[in-house]
C-alpha positions, 0 to 999 in steps of 0.5 A: 785797481779799477780806479787806476785803470780808469785814470790810465784810460782817461789820460791815455785813451787817445794813444790807445785808440791810435794803437788800434788804428795803427794795427788796422792800418797795417792790416788794411795796407798789407792786404793789398800785397797779400791778395795781389801777390803770389809765391810765383808772382811777386810783381810791382807796378813800377820799375823803382819798386821792382829794383828795390825788391830785387836788391833787398831780396838779394841783400837779405839772402846773399849780402850782395847788391849786384849780380852778373848778367853775361848777356849785358857784357856781350851787348854793350850793357843794354840788357837791364830793366829800368831802375837798374844799371849795367856796368860790364854786365854787372847789374846794380841799383840806380836808386837810393840804397837805404830801403834796400839795406834796411829791408834786406837786413831785416829780412836776413834776420826773419824771412824774405817773405816779409819784405813786401809787408815792411812798409805797412809796418813802418806806416803804422808805426809812423801814425803813433810817432806822428801823434807823439811828435805833434803832441810835443808841439801842439795840443793833444787833441790837435795831435790826435785828430791830425794822426787820425787823418794821417792814418786815412790820408790817401797818399800815405795809404797808397804808398804804404800799400805800394810798399817798395817805394822809398817815400813812406819809409823816409817820412816815418824815419824822419818823424821819429828823428824829429820826435827824439830831437824835441827832447834835445832842448830840455833843460838839465836839472843840474849843471854838475850832472851829465844829461845822459837822457838828452845824450841818448835822445841826440844819438837816437835822433841823429841815427834816425835822421841818418837812416832817413837820409840814406833812404832818400838822399835827394831830400837833403835839399830841403831837409838840410835848410830845415834842420839849420832853421830849427837849430837856430831857433834852439841855438842856446838850448842845445849843447855842443856835446849833443850836436856832436853826438847827433852828427856822429850817429847821423854819419854812422847811419850813412857808413853802410851806404858810403861803403856800398857806393864805393863798391858799386860806383867807385866813390863814397859820395856818389850813387847810381843816379848819373844826374845827381852825381853830376849835380853834386860835382858841379855844385861843389865846383860852383860853390868853390868858385863862389867862395873864391869870387866872394873873398877874392880881390877883384878890380872893382865892386861891379866886377865882383858883383858880376862874378858872384851873380854868375856863380849864383846863376850856375849854382841854381842851375846845378841844384835844379838840374831838371830845370827851374820852372816856377809857373809849372810848380804852382800849376802842379801844386794846384793840381796835386794839392788844391784840387786833388785834396781840396778837403785838406787844403782849405781846412789847412788854410783856415786852421793856419789863419786861426793859428796865426791869429794866436801869434801873441801866445806863440812859443819858440816851438810854434815859430820854429814849426811854422817857419821851417815848414814854410821854407821846406815846403817852398823848396819842395814845391819849386824843386819837384814842381819844376820837373815833368813826371809821366808815371802814367802812360797817359801824360795828361792824366792827374792821378794819385800814382804820379810822383808829385804826390809821394814827393810832396808827402811832407807838405801834406803831413805838415798841414794836418795839424792846421786841419785839426786846429780848424776842426777843433775850433769850429766844434768849440763853438758848440756849448753843449759837449755832446753836440761838439763831439757829434760835430767833430766825429761827423767831420772826421768821419766825412773826411775819412770816407772821402779819403778812402773812396779816393784812394780806392777808386777815386782815380784810374790808379786807385788801389782797386783798379791797380789790383785788377790790373795785377790779375790781367798782368798775371795772365800775360806773365803766364802766357809769355813765360810758356812761349819763351825759353828760360834763357831768352831776352825780351825787348819791351818798353813798359813790361820789364817790371812784369817779366823781370827777373824770370826773363832777361830784359832790354828796355827799347823799341825798334827805331834805333839802328844801333840798338837794332844792330845789338839786338841782331848780335844777341839773336846769334847767341840767345832767343830774342823776343819783342813784346809791345803794341801790335804792328799792322801788317804793312808796318811789320812788312816795312820794318822787316824789309827795310830796316831789319833785313840789313841786319839779317833778322826779321820779326815774326809774330808768335801770338797776340796777347790781349787786344793791344799787344803781340809777342814777336820773335827776332829770327835770323834769315841768312844763316851765318852771314857776317853781321856788319854794323853800318850805322 
């Protein structure tokens, strides 16, 4: 018995260690929400997280993805936090529905209290499946170190702890889908036998890819080409039956989202993002014109070339609807990979060179991995790198909390096997096995140390500074709730994530005459407050005497909260005098 146990541990010790690491990962990342959230104070650091949590909770409790806000119906749908949309008073999610449906359904079978801790669960599961996937492509020892580094990689930890973002859930579902997909090209024992195991893997792979896609549908821009490339490398090894089952289960996973898209937005294929909806419509239109121009009969080839060139230019504009800026992309790549995670980048480059030097010994899986990874990374780099994200109020700040890090999570993870190759190759230089183990352990522990320091305190948005801000936020939240009525509306620029849903929210300022008119209109029915940076006395007088007096309202200071912010109340000054919009 002891011999069997010894042999089992000898073969599977890496997997057992990673299971322990995954459990520790869950405990560590879950502790962030456990210690910063309270029963009466479940708040998030971003509007997206707030919306995802609100609707996941609503779906888990009531099987609904919208709720009515009468104040929004009364005032042109302006009463809504960020990442929400108001349609005739009905508040709906703006973001992708996948995380809401998945977490809401799990909560409906268990408890709503489990929702903040589901991403750490999936994150821990992702470590195990990442090892299983990498072991199918690279050696077990390379897969093991890569998985250890994943468990301590700052971005993976950070967005598992900040658990209502889509990105970790998406990447884990994708990893699981890829793992099952590696079994699709397995050879059958006999042509007479049905490969039931392969068909099951096709169903599982398609299902998990479908779940990943509904979690972040925008990632199809690089995931689609990547899947096509992988299929081309295995075109003669995967049967048509498996492909059809894969596609069937992929679409099966998409059906709930298609149904809710129809209910919420009036179309099976359009979601809550207006920009993406317009992009889909324009891409379809431009693609049709491109096909027409390519296959049509023009007077001469130069005319056809010009039409195709114009169509391709429009298609590029439609796909990159926030712009195509290659210079900005490479600048952001330098900031958020080369400089931010220098220990990962340079080891990955070294490992990639070592990997390429062995090209004579490559198998199909090696070509498929590298080529698909490079193509997907280039698309990701150009697509998201061309955008300008300002998640931090300080627009010059380069921190882990900026969106580039979570959008490029796939690029980081795909480089980990090359980091592992570099570490193993260096340690192989030691002829003494004990020295080799010591060297390898030292390098890995050093990377783990600097990774943990970075994610905890390495930037102004590290987990410890973020947790500290939660304490301050709780004090603000408590004071504001005591000073405002339950049916009140609060106008705020950034504090919607703090005050919603306990108070109705309008995201705005006092610099738009049309919005000010709507505020005045609401002030006749509801208590309306304004919470933002404190005005100087002369600025407050100017605002009241020149802008708000025309609308029969004035801004009255209630109390100063902290050093920078003040809670004001919009008060009526001329009784029931008719309110006229002169703007």
